[in-house]
C-alpha positions in Angstrom: 26.9 -12.7 94.7 29.7 -10.3 95.9 30.8 -9.2 99.3 30.0 -5.6 99.2 31.3 -4.8 102.8 34.6 -6.5 101.8 34.7 -4.4 98.5 33.9 -1.1 100.1 36.7 -1.7 102.6 39.3 -1.4 99.8 37.3 0.9 97.2 35.2 3.4 98.8 31.6 3.3 98.0 31.8 6.8 96.4 34.4 5.7 94.2 32.2 3.3 92.2 29.8 5.1 89.7 27.3 2.8 87.9 27.1 3.6 84.3 23.7 2.1 83.7 21.3 0.1 85.8 22.3 -3.3 84.2 26.0 -3.1 83.3 28.8 -1.0 83.7 30.6 0.9 86.4 33.4 3.6 86.6 36.0 3.2 89.4 37.8 6.1 90.5 41.1 7.0 92.4 42.8 3.9 91.3 46.2 4.0 89.7 46.2 0.6 87.8 49.7 -1.2 88.2 51.2 -4.6 88.6 51.9 -4.1 92.2 48.4 -3.3 93.5 47.7 -5.0 97.0 46.1 -8.4 96.6 42.9 -7.0 98.6 42.7 -4.3 95.9 42.9 -6.8 92.9 40.3 -8.7 94.6 37.8 -5.8 95.0 38.4 -4.9 91.3 37.6 -8.5 90.5 34.5 -8.6 92.5 33.3 -5.0 91.1 33.8 -6.6 87.6 31.8 -9.8 88.5 28.9 -7.6 89.6 28.9 -5.1 86.9 30.4 -7.0 83.9 32.5 -4.1 82.7 34.6 -1.5 84.6 36.2 1.7 83.5 39.2 3.6 84.6 40.1 7.2 83.5 43.6 8.7 83.7 45.7 5.6 83.5 48.1 7.3 80.9 51.2 6.1 82.9 50.5 2.5 81.7 52.5 1.3 78.7 52.3 -2.3 77.0 54.5 -3.5 79.7 52.6 -1.7 82.4 49.4 -3.0 80.8 50.4 -6.5 80.9 51.8 -6.5 84.5 48.3 -5.2 85.7 46.6 -7.7 83.8 48.5 -10.8 84.8 47.3 -9.9 88.3 43.9 -11.2 87.1 45.0 -14.3 85.3 47.3 -16.0 82.9 47.8 -13.8 79.8 46.9 -15.5 76.5 47.7 -14.4 72.8 45.1 -14.2 70.1 44.9 -17.7 68.6 45.5 -16.4 65.0 46.8 -13.0 65.2 49.3 -13.5 68.0 50.7 -10.8 70.2 52.4 -7.7 69.6 56.3 -8.2 69.3 57.7 -8.2 73.0 54.4 -8.8 74.6 52.8 -11.9 75.9 49.2 -10.8 74.9 48.8 -7.6 73.5 46.8 -7.1 70.4 46.9 -3.7 69.0 43.7 -2.5 67.0 44.8 0.3 64.8 42.2 1.8 62.2 45.0 2.8 60.0 46.6 -0.8 59.6 43.5 -2.6 58.7 42.4 -3.2 62.4 40.2 -2.0 65.1 36.8 -1.7 63.5 35.0 -4.2 65.1 31.6 -2.9 64.2 29.7 -6.0 65.1 28.3 -7.6 68.4 30.8 -10.2 69.6 32.2 -12.0 72.5 36.0 -12.3 71.8 37.3 -15.2 70.5 34.5 -17.7 70.8 35.6 -19.7 67.7 38.0 -21.5 70.0 36.7 -23.7 73.2 38.5 -21.9 76.3 38.0 -18.4 75.0 39.4 -15.6 76.9 37.5 -14.9 80.5 38.7 -11.2 80.7 39.8 -8.3 78.2 41.7 -5.3 79.3 41.7 -2.5 76.7 43.7 0.8 77.0 43.0 3.7 74.8 46.2 4.9 73.1 45.1 7.1 70.4 41.4 8.5 70.5 39.8 10.6 67.8 38.1 13.9 68.9 34.7 12.5 68.1 33.2 8.9 67.5 34.8 5.6 68.4 32.6 4.7 71.3 32.4 0.9 72.5 29.2 -0.4 73.6 28.7 -3.5 76.0 25.8 -5.9 76.6 25.0 -8.1 79.5 24.6 -11.6 78.4 23.4 -12.7 81.8 20.8 -10.1 82.4 19.7 -10.7 78.7 19.2 -14.6 79.7 17.0 -13.5 82.8 14.9 -11.3 80.3 14.1 -14.2 78.1 10.4 -15.5 78.3 10.5 -18.9 80.1 9.8 -20.7 76.9 12.6 -19.1 75.2 14.9 -19.9 78.1 13.9 -23.5 78.0 14.8 -23.3 74.2 18.0 -21.6 74.7 19.2 -24.2 77.4 18.9 -26.9 74.9 20.7 -25.5 72.0 24.2 -25.8 71.1 26.0 -23.3 68.4 28.7 -23.5 66.1 31.3 -20.7 66.4 33.9 -20.0 63.5 36.2 -17.3 62.7 35.6 -18.1 58.9 32.5 -16.0 58.2 31.6 -13.5 55.5 33.6 -10.3 56.9 32.6 -7.8 54.2 29.1 -8.6 54.6 28.8 -8.4 58.3 30.7 -5.1 58.7 31.4 -2.0 56.7 35.1 -3.2 56.2 37.6 -1.3 54.1 39.9 -3.1 51.7 42.7 -3.0 54.3 40.3 -4.6 56.8 39.3 -7.4 54.4 42.9 -8.0 53.6 44.2 -8.4 57.1 40.9 -10.6 58.0 41.6 -13.1 55.0 45.3 -13.3 55.7 46.0 -13.0 59.1 42.6 -13.7 61.4 41.6 -16.7 59.4 45.0 -18.0 58.9 43.7 -20.9 60.8 40.2 -22.0 60.6 38.2 -22.9 63.7 34.9 -24.4 64.3 33.9 -24.9 68.1 30.4 -26.0 69.6 29.3 -24.1 72.5 26.3 -24.3 74.6 24.1 -21.4 73.9 23.8 -21.1 77.8 26.8 -21.5 79.8 27.3 -21.6 83.7 29.5 -18.8 85.0 32.2 -20.3 86.6 32.4 -17.7 89.5 28.9 -16.3 89.9 26.9 -19.4 88.9 24.7 -17.2 86.6 23.5 -18.5 83.3 24.8 -16.5 80.3 24.1 -16.5 76.6 27.3 -17.5 74.4 26.3 -16.0 70.8 27.3 -13.0 68.8 29.0 -12.8 65.3 31.1 -15.9 65.5 27.8 -17.9 65.3 27.5 -19.9 62.1 24.5 -22.0 62.9 22.8 -24.0 65.7 23.6 -27.7 65.9 20.7 -29.7 64.5 19.2 -26.8 62.7 19.5 -25.5 59.0 21.1 -22.3 58.4 18.0 -20.1 57.7 16.2 -21.3 61.0 19.4 -20.5 62.7 19.6 -17.1 61.6 16.0 -16.3 62.5 16.8 -17.7 66.0 20.0 -16.0 66.3 18.4 -12.5 65.4 15.8 -13.1 68.0 18.3 -13.8 70.9 20.5 -11.1 69.8 17.8 -8.8 70.0 17.3 -9.5 73.7 21.0 -9.1 74.4 21.8 -5.8 72.7 18.4 -4.1 73.4 19.5 -0.7 74.7 18.4 -1.0 78.4 20.8 -3.8 78.5 23.9 -1.9 77.4 26.5 0.7 78.3 28.2 3.0 76.2 31.6 4.4 76.7 33.1 7.4 75.3 37.0 7.1 75.2 39.7 9.4 76.1 43.4 8.7 75.7 44.5 6.8 78.8 41.4 5.1 79.5 41.2 1.3 80.5 38.1 -0.8 80.1 38.0 -4.1 81.5 35.3 -6.6 80.7 34.0 -10.0 81.8 34.1 -11.9 78.3 32.0 -14.7 79.8 29.1 -12.5 80.7 29.2 -9.5 77.9 29.0 -9.0 74.1 30.6 -5.4 72.6 30.6 -3.3 69.6 32.9 -0.8 68.6 31.1 2.0 66.9 32.6 2.8 63.5 31.5 6.6 63.1 34.8 8.2 63.3 35.6 8.2 59.4 39.3 8.4 58.5 40.4 9.7 61.9 42.9 7.7 63.6 42.1 5.4 66.6 44.4 2.9 68.3 43.4 0.8 71.1 45.4 -2.2 72.8 44.1 -5.2 74.4 45.6 -7.8 76.9 43.5 -11.0 77.4 43.2 -13.4 80.3 43.1 -17.1 79.5 39.6 -18.6 80.0 37.8 -21.9 81.0 36.0 -24.4 78.7 32.4 -23.5 79.0 30.2 -25.8 80.7 26.4 -26.1 79.9 23.5 -26.7 82.4 23.9 -30.2 81.6 27.4 -30.5 82.5 28.7 -30.8 78.9 31.8 -28.7 78.0 32.3 -26.8 74.8 34.5 -28.6 72.0 36.8 -27.5 69.2 35.6 -29.7 66.1 37.9 -28.1 63.4 41.3 -26.6 63.5 42.8 -26.3 60.1 45.7 -23.9 58.8 44.8 -22.5 55.5 47.6 -23.3 52.8 49.6 -20.3 51.9 49.2 -18.8 48.8 52.2 -19.0 46.3 53.8 -15.8 45.8 53.9 -14.4 42.1 57.3 -15.0 40.5 
């Protein structure tokens, strides 16, 4: 799948440390920057495709601009479709636990409620609490391969409706500030998109599962049956053997292939302050094994509530 000889000509084998058997690797002795050579960027991308999520310590030299200069070497930057980007940036989304954000304690693939959701996310640790606040990633390609053949065949035929309009308070241990931001910002525009449950990865050819917390139901199935099936598939995706957990330090950077992973931000740091900032790379419209593409069926801006006199 990857040309390991080419990779190790640029990144020494000893500088790539696997973090688990199925997913995750730490790359050492690279200072991320927008002026890295084309060969280094290509090698980073190949390691990413192989390990699905890669980690870099000691990147405290990066600010928002530097993070974006590096991220743009991986593709076109894209802002969040409802929250937008931090002022002065093209795509930076700040997740600040003190401002009603950042506690994404649910398994998800970023922004699957739109058709061409991001292909890569680049996350930087800015303020990290002394304990707690880890992030866990799961490999959705390995999860597909782990399914018994009858369940693979079922998944191959299913399509799912993803939406950003869901019961946030039920699915998370959300604070009042979190709920307010969700209602006023995250769902300012309502999306509903149909994705194949199994997409073909455009670079590796792997089959990956497109599921997570944005799934509302499966096309052609009632809500009750949909939830049972979703729980079944999710149990394969998030089994501990299929995951990697990262304990953040300030200045860390995590990069993941959003087409082949789900992730979960562990909400175990109480009232401590946690800030991470994410840059995202524009993705392709998923294609199912039958060649059909995902499609956004609903995109509706909610009416603004009238302010009290």
